[in-house]
N, C-alpha and C positions, 0 to 999 in steps of 0.2 A: 155523744155528739161527734160528728165527723168534721175534720178540718181539711180544707182543700189546699192550703198553703201556710207558710210561716206567718204571713200578715194576719190571716184569719185567726190562727191560734193565739198570736200576740194580742190582738184586739179582744178576744174572748177572755184571755187571762187578765188583761187590764180591767175589763168590766167586772170580772169576779173579785178582783182586789178592791176596786172602787166601791162595790156594793157589799163588802165585808163577807163574801162567801168563801174567800181564801185569804187567810191572814199572812201578812209579810212576817218573816222570822223576827223574833224580838230577842234582844240580849237580856240576860238576867238583870233584875233591878239594881243589884249592887254594882255591877259593872257600869251601868249608866250613871249611877250616883258618883262613882269614883271619877269617871271621866269629867263630869260636870264640876266636881269639887276641885280637881287639879286645874281645869281650865279657868276656874274663877280667879285663881292666883292669890287667894287669901286664906287657904286652908292649912292648918298646922299638921305636922306628922301625927300628933295624937288624935286629931279629928279624923284624919284619913284612916288611921288604924281602927278607929271605932266603926267607921263605915264598912270597912272590909270585914270586920269581925261579925257583921250581921249574916254573913254566909260562911259557916264554919268550914265547909269543904274548900271554898276558894281561899280562905285564910290559911288553911293547912297547906294547900298547894303552893301558895306564895312563899311561905316559910321554907318549904322543901326546895323551891327554885332558888331562893336567896342563898341557900347552903349548898347548891349544886356546884360541880366543877366549872360550869360555864361562867359563873360569876366570881369564882376564886375568893371566897370569903376566908380571911386569915384566921378568924375565930368564929366559933359557932354562933349563929344568929338565933336567938331564942324567943323573940317576940316580934310582933308586927311593926312596932315603932322602930325597932332596930333595923328591920328589913327595909322599911321605907327610907330611913336615913342612909343606909348602905347603898341602896339601888338608885335612889333619886325619884322624884315625883313622876317625871315623864316616863321613866322605865316602868314604874309600878302601874301607871295608867295603861300602858300598852300590854304589859304582862297580864293584868287582871282581865282586860278585854279579851286577850288571846286565850287565856285559860277558861274564860266563860264561853268562848265560841263553841267548844265541844258540846255544850248543853244544847246549842241550837240544832245540832245534827242528831235529833232524836226521832227515829223512824217509827211509824205505826203500821207498817205493812211489809211483807217480804220484798216487794219491788223497791220501796223506799230504803229499806235496810241495805239492800245490795248496792244501790247507787250512793246512798249517803256515806257508807263506809269507804267506797272508792274515792269519792270527792274529798272526804276529810283526810284520807291518807295522802292524796295528791297535794292537798293544801298544806299539810304538815311538811312534806318533803320540799315543796317549793319555798315555804317559809324558812326552813332551816338553811337552804342554799342562799336565799335572799339575805338573811341576816349576815352570813359569812361574806357575801359579795359587797354588802353595804360597808363593811369594815375596811374595804379597799378605798373608799371615798370619804375623805374627812368631812365633807359637807352633808353627808347622809347619816341618818340615825339608825343604828342597828335594829332597835326594837320597833321602830316605825316600819322598817323593811320587813321584819318578821310578821307584823300585823298585816301588812299588805299581802303577804303570801297567804296568810290564813283566810283572808276575805276575798281573794281574787275570783273565786268561783261561787260565791254565796248566792248569786242570782239563779243558779240551777235549782235551788230548793223549791221555790214556788212552782216552777215549771213541772217538776216531778210530782208535786202534790196534785196539780191539775191533771197530769197524765195518768196518775193513779186512779182517777175517777172515770177514765175512758178505757175500758177493757181492750178495745181494738188498738188504741194507740200504745198502751203499755205492753201489748204483746208484740208490737212492731219495733224491735230494738233499734234497727237501723234508722228508722224515721225519727224515733224519739231522740236518738243521739244527735241527729242533724238539728233538731229543734233546740236541744240543749246548747249546742255549740253556737248556733246563730243568734239565740235570743238572750242568753244569760248575762251579757254585758249590760243590756238595757235594764233588765230586772234588778241586777246587782246594784246599779246606780240608784234605783228607787229605794232599795233597802237601806243603803248607806245614807241617803238623804233623810230617811225616816229615823235613822239612828243619830242624826246630826254629826256625822263624820266629816272631817275636813276635805276640802277640794282635792288635796294631793292623793287621798285614797279613793275618792270618786273617780278621779282621772285614771287610776290603776285599773279598776274594773271596766271602765269605758274604753280604754285604749290598749290594753295589754296584748290584744291579738291584732293590732294594727302594726304589722311587722316593718313597714317602711315609713312609719311616722317621722315627721320632721318638726321637732319642737323648736321654740324660738331661740333656744340656747344650745350650745354644744356640751354644756355641763350635764352629766348624767343625773337622771331623776329616778323616782321609784318605779315608774313604768318600765324604764330600761332594766332596772334590777329584776323585776318580775318576769319580763320577757326572757332575759338570759337564764334566770333560774328555771323557768318553765321548760325551755328548750334543753337545758343541761340535765334536768331531771329525766326527760324522755330518753336522751342519749345514754345516760348512765344506766338506764334499765334496758338498754338494747332496743328501744323503740325508735321508729323513724319519725323525725320531726316533720311538721307540716310544711316547712319552708327550708330553703337552702341557708343554713346558719352562717355560711361565709359571706352572705350578702345582707346580714341584719345589722343596721347601723348602731343598735344598742350596745353591741360588743365593743365597738370603737369608742363610744362615749364613756363606757365603764373602764376602758383601758385594759381589757382582757381579750385573749385570743379565743376564737370559736373552738379551738382544740383544748381548752382548759380542762384539767382534770378536777372536777368539783370535789371528789373524795379527798383531795389533798388540802382543801380549805379547812381552816381550824373551826371547831365548834359545831360542825354539822350534825354529827352523831349525838352529841350532848343535847342539842336543841330538839332533835327528833324524840329523844327519850322523854323530855319534859312534856310533850304534847301527845305522846302515844296513847 
């Protein structure tokens, strides 16, 4: 099928999703259960450990993370309940969701593999910088910022799945890239709504490319964190940002200069290693 413009492609994609011809990405069941359990407010560490243990790979990764230099465990953590008590419920919720995210990026064609790997690596890099930036603001949560980084481009996945079904579109990389950049915030918001994610994270995927956004408060939020992390990730790799970073208000709200050296922020390499 040929598409004359972005609107036509978006309408077709939404119709495909509505009629179950293209599925929105889904988180592994354990991650969804953990989020629901933590948000219920009446789950014990033992019950949460039991839920996580249903996915042996996720359980092993959480223990590995709990013992990593990033979380500075004074003594070795040997079981899930210890990890939950050491990290805290909210951190465990974000980490389990983040660790499960990689399973969402499972390609089934060469085109998808190429794009999925690039998107995932970008997401990990932005997430690592975001976590470090959030530590500069006492009202922001490091792990929520990390999760925001991991999901900020999730809307690109269904677009790529549909493009993979159109040989002419998948062969036109320039056009496909334009569609991805223009449409992924709208689709990303749909995915997060489907996952019952909070409005703060929906706002990230919806607004992180609105460089001149003017929120109601001058206090930095997670959109600001992702904007700065996204731009700094580009410049740290020698790539040209899509905007003049000196004119982006998010830097001022975070209290950092556009010339900040992200490599100097603590914990970035350790976070990257966790999600590599």
